[in-house]
C-alpha positions in Angstrom: 36.0 125.4 144.7 38.7 128.0 144.5 41.8 126.9 146.3 45.1 128.6 147.0 48.1 126.5 148.1 50.5 128.0 150.7 53.7 126.6 152.1 57.4 127.1 152.1 59.6 125.9 149.2 60.1 122.2 149.5 56.9 121.7 151.7 55.3 119.6 148.9 52.5 121.9 148.1 53.0 121.5 144.3 52.6 117.7 144.6 49.5 118.1 146.7 48.0 120.7 144.3 48.3 118.2 141.4 46.5 115.5 143.5 43.7 117.9 144.5 43.3 118.9 140.8 43.0 115.2 139.8 40.6 114.2 142.6 38.2 117.2 142.2 38.5 117.5 138.4 39.7 121.1 138.5 42.8 122.6 136.9 46.1 123.0 138.7 47.2 126.5 137.8 50.8 127.7 138.2 51.9 131.2 137.2 54.9 129.7 135.4 52.6 127.7 133.2 50.4 130.7 132.5 53.4 132.9 131.5 54.8 130.1 129.2 51.4 129.5 127.5 50.7 133.2 126.9 54.3 133.9 125.5 54.1 130.8 123.3 50.7 131.8 121.9 52.0 135.4 121.5 49.0 136.9 123.3 48.8 140.6 124.1 49.3 139.9 127.9 52.1 137.4 127.1 53.9 140.1 125.0 53.6 142.5 128.0 55.0 139.9 130.4 57.8 139.0 128.1 59.1 142.6 127.9 59.7 142.5 131.7 61.1 138.9 131.7 63.5 139.7 128.9 65.0 142.5 131.0 65.3 140.2 134.0 62.6 142.2 135.9 59.7 140.9 137.9 56.3 141.0 136.1 54.2 143.6 137.9 51.4 142.3 140.2 48.6 143.9 138.2 49.8 142.2 135.0 50.1 138.8 136.8 46.6 139.1 138.1 45.3 140.0 134.6 47.0 136.9 133.2 45.5 134.7 136.0 42.0 136.2 135.7 42.2 135.6 131.9 43.1 131.9 132.7 40.1 131.7 135.0 37.8 132.5 132.1 38.6 129.1 130.4 36.1 126.4 130.4 38.1 124.0 132.6 37.8 126.5 135.5 34.0 126.4 135.6 34.1 124.3 138.8 37.1 126.1 140.4 40.9 125.6 140.4 44.0 125.1 142.5 46.3 128.1 142.3 49.9 127.2 143.1 52.7 129.8 143.4 50.5 132.9 143.6 49.9 135.0 145.5 53.4 135.3 147.2 53.0 138.7 148.9 50.2 140.7 150.6 49.9 143.2 147.7 49.5 140.3 145.3 46.8 138.8 147.5 45.0 142.1 147.7 45.2 142.6 143.9 43.8 139.1 143.4 40.9 139.6 145.9 40.0 142.9 144.2 39.8 141.2 140.8 37.8 138.3 142.2 35.4 140.6 144.0 34.8 142.5 140.8 33.6 139.2 139.4 31.5 138.5 142.5 33.9 135.6 143.4 36.2 134.8 146.3 38.8 132.3 147.5 37.1 129.3 149.2 40.2 127.7 150.8 43.8 128.7 151.4 45.6 125.5 152.4 48.9 125.9 154.2 51.2 122.8 154.1 53.1 123.4 157.3 56.6 122.0 157.5 59.3 123.3 159.9 62.5 124.8 158.3 64.7 122.1 159.7 62.7 119.4 158.0 62.7 121.3 154.7 66.5 121.8 154.8 67.0 118.0 155.5 64.4 117.1 152.9 65.9 119.2 150.1 69.6 118.7 150.9 68.9 114.9 150.6 67.8 115.3 147.0 70.0 113.9 144.2 69.6 114.5 140.5 71.1 112.5 137.6 73.4 114.6 135.4 72.4 112.3 132.4 68.7 111.9 132.3 67.5 114.2 135.1 65.9 111.5 137.2 65.6 112.5 140.9 66.3 110.5 144.1 66.5 111.1 147.8 69.3 109.6 149.9 66.8 108.7 152.7 63.3 108.5 151.2 64.1 107.3 147.6 67.7 106.2 147.3 69.2 104.8 144.1 70.2 101.1 144.1 73.9 101.9 143.9 75.0 105.0 145.9 75.6 108.0 143.7 74.6 106.2 140.5 71.4 106.6 138.5 69.2 103.5 138.2 67.9 104.6 134.8 71.0 105.5 132.8 74.0 104.8 135.1 75.3 108.4 135.2 76.4 110.0 138.4 74.0 111.7 140.9 74.7 115.2 142.2 73.3 117.6 144.8 72.0 120.6 142.7 73.0 124.1 143.8 69.4 125.1 144.6 69.1 122.1 147.0 72.3 123.0 148.9 71.5 123.9 152.6 72.8 127.5 152.3 70.6 128.1 149.2 67.6 126.5 150.9 68.1 128.7 154.0 68.2 131.8 151.8 65.0 130.8 150.0 63.3 130.1 153.4 64.3 133.5 154.7 62.7 135.2 151.6 59.6 133.0 152.2 59.3 134.0 155.8 59.7 137.7 155.0 57.4 137.9 152.0 55.0 135.0 151.9 54.4 133.8 155.4 52.3 137.0 156.2 49.7 135.5 153.8 48.9 132.9 156.5 47.6 135.7 158.8 45.9 137.4 155.8 43.8 134.4 154.9 43.2 133.5 158.5 41.5 136.8 159.0 39.3 136.0 156.0 38.4 132.7 157.7 39.5 130.6 154.7 42.8 129.3 156.0 43.2 125.6 156.7 46.5 124.2 157.9 47.7 120.6 157.4 50.8 118.9 158.9 53.2 118.5 155.9 55.7 116.5 157.9 53.5 113.4 157.6 53.6 110.8 154.9 52.4 112.2 151.5 49.3 110.0 151.6 48.4 111.3 155.1 48.9 114.9 154.0 46.5 114.4 151.1 44.0 112.6 153.3 44.1 115.7 155.7 43.4 118.0 152.7 40.5 115.9 151.5 39.1 116.0 155.1 39.2 119.8 154.8 37.7 120.1 151.3 35.2 117.3 151.6 34.9 113.9 149.9 
């Protein structure tokens, strides 16, 4: 079962990807993890990726696909995987499809966790992080016992820059421009499944299981 997770930043797709991986005993694969592992192990592909990253440049799509296809060869991918954070653009999706087709493989499901922008802005701007231990809270869904104070270490809680409404709006505009077209792309391939990400986390996961099968 080869699954791609889609959804705007803050939609909760990473959380759901981890749960899918645990339920179906397949690996949760994020491009960030692949980059870090290859650089740490000083692989040839990792060295190539590092030359771009060290210059602050984006790693080319072809190289990212090479790294991902290399990861797919590992034993834990025998029954499939959940790919999170890639592809982000149509060219990346096309490059991935081309590589999979060469191996006589294809994506089985592209799951879009659908959440309106307004909900995401409210969700992310309500996050609070501890300056001491890094614990995270939410002023509405998971508040600390004392307002603005961490339950774990007693340090103060802050709204991080990347959770501020103006930053979130900017990230969402990039998403709509670059990544949202993937929804139509996978819809045309008849593998797109949409779930309502505004529901409770358990309900969202239940909807995904209904799609994938028990």
